[in-house]
C-alpha positions in Angstrom: -105.5 -46.8 25.4 -106.4 -43.7 23.4 -104.5 -40.8 21.8 -105.5 -37.4 20.4 -103.9 -36.7 17.1 -106.5 -34.6 15.3 -109.9 -33.0 16.1 -111.8 -35.8 14.4 -110.5 -38.5 16.8 -113.5 -37.8 19.0 -117.1 -38.2 17.6 -119.4 -35.3 18.0 -121.1 -37.1 20.8 -117.8 -37.7 22.6 -117.0 -34.0 22.2 -120.3 -33.1 23.8 -119.4 -35.2 26.8 -115.9 -33.7 26.9 -117.3 -30.2 26.8 -119.9 -31.0 29.5 -117.1 -32.2 31.7 -115.1 -29.1 31.0 -118.1 -26.9 31.9 -118.5 -28.9 35.2 -114.8 -28.4 35.9 -115.2 -24.6 35.3 -117.9 -24.4 37.9 -116.6 -27.0 40.4 -112.8 -26.8 40.4 -112.5 -28.0 44.0 -114.3 -31.3 43.0 -111.4 -32.1 40.7 -108.5 -30.9 42.7 -107.1 -34.4 43.5 -108.4 -36.3 40.5 -104.9 -36.9 39.2 -103.0 -37.4 42.5 -99.9 -39.4 41.8 -100.1 -39.0 38.0 -97.5 -37.3 35.8 -97.8 -35.4 32.6 -94.8 -35.2 30.3 -94.7 -32.0 28.1 -92.4 -32.7 25.2 -92.1 -29.4 23.3 -89.6 -29.5 20.4 -90.9 -26.0 19.4 -91.5 -22.8 21.4 -94.8 -22.4 23.2 -96.2 -20.3 26.0 -100.0 -20.8 26.1 -100.2 -24.4 25.0 -97.4 -25.7 27.3 -98.4 -23.7 30.3 -102.1 -24.5 29.7 -101.3 -28.2 29.8 -99.1 -27.8 32.9 -101.8 -25.7 34.7 -104.4 -28.3 33.8 -102.4 -31.2 35.3 -101.5 -29.2 38.4 -105.1 -28.2 38.9 -106.0 -31.9 38.9 -103.4 -32.6 41.6 -100.9 -34.2 39.3 -97.3 -33.3 38.5 -95.4 -32.3 35.3 -92.1 -33.2 33.8 -90.6 -32.5 30.4 -88.7 -30.0 28.2 -89.6 -26.8 26.5 -87.3 -26.9 23.5 -85.5 -29.5 21.5 -82.1 -28.1 22.5 -82.7 -29.2 26.1 -83.6 -32.7 25.2 -81.7 -35.7 23.8 -83.1 -34.7 20.3 -80.1 -32.4 20.2 -77.9 -35.6 20.3 -79.9 -37.2 17.5 -82.4 -39.3 19.5 -85.5 -40.2 17.5 -89.0 -39.3 18.5 -89.7 -43.1 18.7 -87.0 -43.6 21.3 -87.9 -40.5 23.2 -91.5 -41.5 23.7 -90.4 -45.0 24.8 -88.3 -43.4 27.5 -90.9 -40.9 28.5 -93.4 -43.8 28.8 -91.3 -45.1 31.7 -91.6 -41.8 33.6 -95.0 -40.4 32.9 -98.7 -41.5 32.6 -99.6 -39.2 29.7 -97.7 -37.0 27.2 -98.4 -33.8 25.3 -96.1 -33.3 22.3 -95.4 -30.4 20.1 -93.1 -30.9 17.1 -92.2 -28.8 14.0 -92.5 -31.9 11.7 -96.0 -32.9 10.6 -96.8 -36.4 11.8 -94.2 -36.6 14.6 -96.8 -37.0 17.4 -98.4 -39.8 15.3 -95.1 -41.6 15.1 -94.8 -41.2 18.9 -98.3 -42.5 19.5 -97.5 -45.6 17.5 -94.6 -46.5 19.8 -96.0 -45.2 23.1 -97.4 -47.2 26.0 -99.1 -44.0 27.4 -101.7 -41.7 25.8 -100.1 -39.1 23.6 -101.7 -35.7 22.8 -100.7 -33.8 19.7 -100.0 -30.3 21.0 -99.2 -29.0 17.4 -97.3 -30.6 14.6 -95.8 -28.2 12.1 -98.4 -26.6 9.8 -100.7 -29.6 10.1 -103.0 -29.9 13.2 -103.5 -28.3 16.6 -106.4 -30.4 18.0 -106.4 -29.1 21.6 -106.6 -25.5 20.3 -109.6 -26.6 18.3 -111.2 -28.2 21.4 -110.6 -24.8 23.1 -112.2 -22.9 20.2 -115.3 -25.2 20.1 -115.7 -25.0 23.9 -115.5 -21.2 23.7 -118.1 -21.1 21.0 -120.4 -23.5 22.8 -120.0 -21.8 26.2 -120.5 -18.2 24.9 -123.2 -19.0 22.3 -124.9 -22.0 23.7 -124.5 -24.1 20.6 -122.1 -25.0 17.7 -124.4 -24.7 14.6 -126.0 -22.3 12.2 -123.1 -19.8 12.2 -121.1 -17.8 9.6 -117.5 -18.0 10.6 -114.8 -15.8 9.1 -111.2 -17.1 9.3 -108.7 -14.3 8.6 -104.9 -14.1 8.0 -102.5 -17.0 7.5 -104.8 -19.7 6.2 -102.1 -21.6 4.4 -99.7 -22.4 7.3 -102.1 -21.9 10.2 -102.5 -25.3 11.8 -105.2 -23.9 14.2 -107.2 -22.9 11.2 -106.9 -26.3 9.5 -107.9 -28.1 12.6 -110.9 -25.8 13.2 -112.2 -26.2 9.7 -112.0 -30.0 10.0 -113.9 -29.9 13.3 -116.6 -27.4 12.2 -117.4 -29.4 9.0 -119.3 -31.9 11.2 -121.8 -29.3 12.6 -124.9 -28.3 10.7 -125.4 -25.0 8.8 -121.8 -23.7 9.1 -120.9 -21.2 6.4 -117.2 -20.4 6.0 -115.7 -17.2 4.8 -111.9 -17.3 4.2 -110.2 -14.0 4.3 -106.6 -13.9 3.1 -104.2 -12.6 0.5 -103.7 -14.9 -2.5 -100.3 -16.1 -1.1 -101.9 -17.3 2.2 -105.1 -19.0 0.9 -106.5 -22.0 2.6 -105.0 -25.2 1.1 -106.8 -26.9 -1.8 -107.3 -30.1 0.1 -109.5 -28.3 2.6 -111.6 -26.5 0.0 -111.9 -29.7 -2.0 -113.2 -31.4 1.1 -115.8 -28.6 1.6 -117.0 -29.0 -2.0 -117.3 -32.8 -1.6 -119.5 -32.3 1.5 -121.5 -29.4 -0.1 -120.5 -27.1 2.7 -120.7 -23.4 1.6 -117.6 -21.3 1.6 -116.3 -18.0 0.1 -112.8 -16.7 -0.4 -112.3 -12.9 -0.1 -109.4 -10.6 0.3 -111.0 -7.6 2.0 -112.1 -8.0 5.6 -114.3 -4.9 5.6 -116.7 -6.3 3.0 -117.8 -9.3 5.0 -117.7 -8.0 8.6 -121.5 -7.4 8.8 -122.3 -11.0 8.0 -120.1 -12.7 10.6 -121.1 -14.4 13.8 -117.5 -15.2 14.6 -114.2 -13.8 13.4 -111.2 -16.0 13.9 -108.0 -13.9 13.5 -104.6 -15.4 13.1 -101.1 -14.0 12.9 -98.9 -14.3 9.9 -96.3 -16.8 11.1 -92.8 -15.7 10.5 -91.4 -19.2 11.4 -93.3 -20.8 8.5 -91.9 -18.5 5.8 -88.9 -19.4 3.6 -87.7 -15.8 3.2 -87.9 -12.6 5.2 -89.1 -10.5 2.2 -92.4 -12.4 1.8 -93.1 -12.2 5.5 -92.5 -8.5 5.7 -94.7 -7.9 2.8 -97.6 -9.8 4.3 -97.3 -9.5 8.0 -99.5 -6.3 8.3 -102.0 -7.3 5.6 -104.8 -7.5 8.2 -105.2 -5.4 11.3 -108.5 -5.5 13.2 -109.2 -2.1 14.6 -112.2 -0.1 15.9 -113.5 1.1 12.5 -113.7 -2.5 11.3 -115.4 -3.6 14.5 -117.9 -0.9 14.0 -119.1 -2.8 10.9 -119.7 -6.0 12.8 -122.8 -7.3 14.6 -123.3 -6.4 18.2 -123.0 -10.0 19.3 -120.2 -11.1 16.9 -117.3 -12.7 18.8 -113.6 -12.3 18.0 -111.4 -15.3 18.6 -107.6 -15.7 18.2 -105.4 -18.7 19.1 -102.7 -16.3 20.2 -99.9 -15.1 20.3 -101.0 -11.9 18.8 -98.5 -9.6 17.1 -100.3 -6.6 15.7 -103.2 -8.2 13.7 -105.7 -7.1 16.5 -105.3 -3.6 17.8 -105.1 -3.4 21.6 -108.0 -1.0 21.5 -110.2 -4.0 20.7 -109.3 -5.7 24.0 -111.9 -3.8 26.0 -114.7 -4.5 23.4 -117.1 -7.0 25.0 -117.0 -9.0 21.7 -113.3 -9.7 22.2 -113.2 -13.3 23.4 -109.6 -14.3 22.9 -108.5 -14.1 26.5 -111.6 -16.0 27.6 -110.4 -18.7 25.1 -107.2 -19.1 27.1 -109.1 -19.9 30.3 -111.4 -22.3 28.4 -108.2 -24.0 27.2 -107.3 -25.0 30.7 -110.7 -26.4 31.4 -110.8 -28.4 28.2 -107.3 -29.8 28.7 -108.2 -30.9 32.2 -111.2 -32.7 30.8 -109.1 -34.3 28.1 -106.5 -35.5 30.6 -109.2 -37.1 32.7 -110.8 -38.7 29.6 -107.6 -40.2 28.2 -106.6 -41.5 31.6 -110.1 -42.9 32.1 -110.5 -41.1 35.5 -114.0 -40.5 36.7 -114.8 -38.1 39.5 
């Protein structure tokens, strides 16, 4: 039995197989419509979510399976003090696979250690968000045909953004990736990640102004400043509008640069960008369903 806790749990070769399967699902949905007949997915979300939870549920329903679970801790026995370990033992009696989001780093790992069914980390605090990373990689590969030899700009909340941390980890394994980190001083990427890049001799830069590096980017990964990760309102208000991607900034970019965003968006991408052919963030959402369908099939060891 296998779990997915972080983006490095799969080798590069295994990811290629997963993405091949996701692409086949994209073009042959009917072929997979009954692959999970009789199977149940439990979505255990201790933290609010729209895209990730509904994407998992859509994925399982598309495969012919069913979904049980809860969408916030208040509607589960966690509100009575039940531990994650006990919850997953109970869930294991009801479901065949579980997707868990939790505000505490490492909670899904604790669940996986006690579970008798595969557990997927659907986001744990400011730590990891591996299925968003799989979505990001599939989007890049599908739209560009490869995952290598790119300059990637990551902009916004690089300190607390778990999607950013997971994506950096994953992209480290691919050749000729150059990172540019764009953030205010207070939201810089954590030292452990830049130390890792230095150890592996992977080039990176840290800048504050988005405009100065736009012409060199193949991808721009925008993120929101996350209010829920701040300890005080004053810091959040000061930083929340630090970066806003608008048409004048997009005019500086390459004609084939792609804009990605894990969503939800607040105001860091102007709505005027939505009609730009380089805006790929809503395509990302669709790719997220395909890759989660492929992941469910892979962890349940179902072949079609």
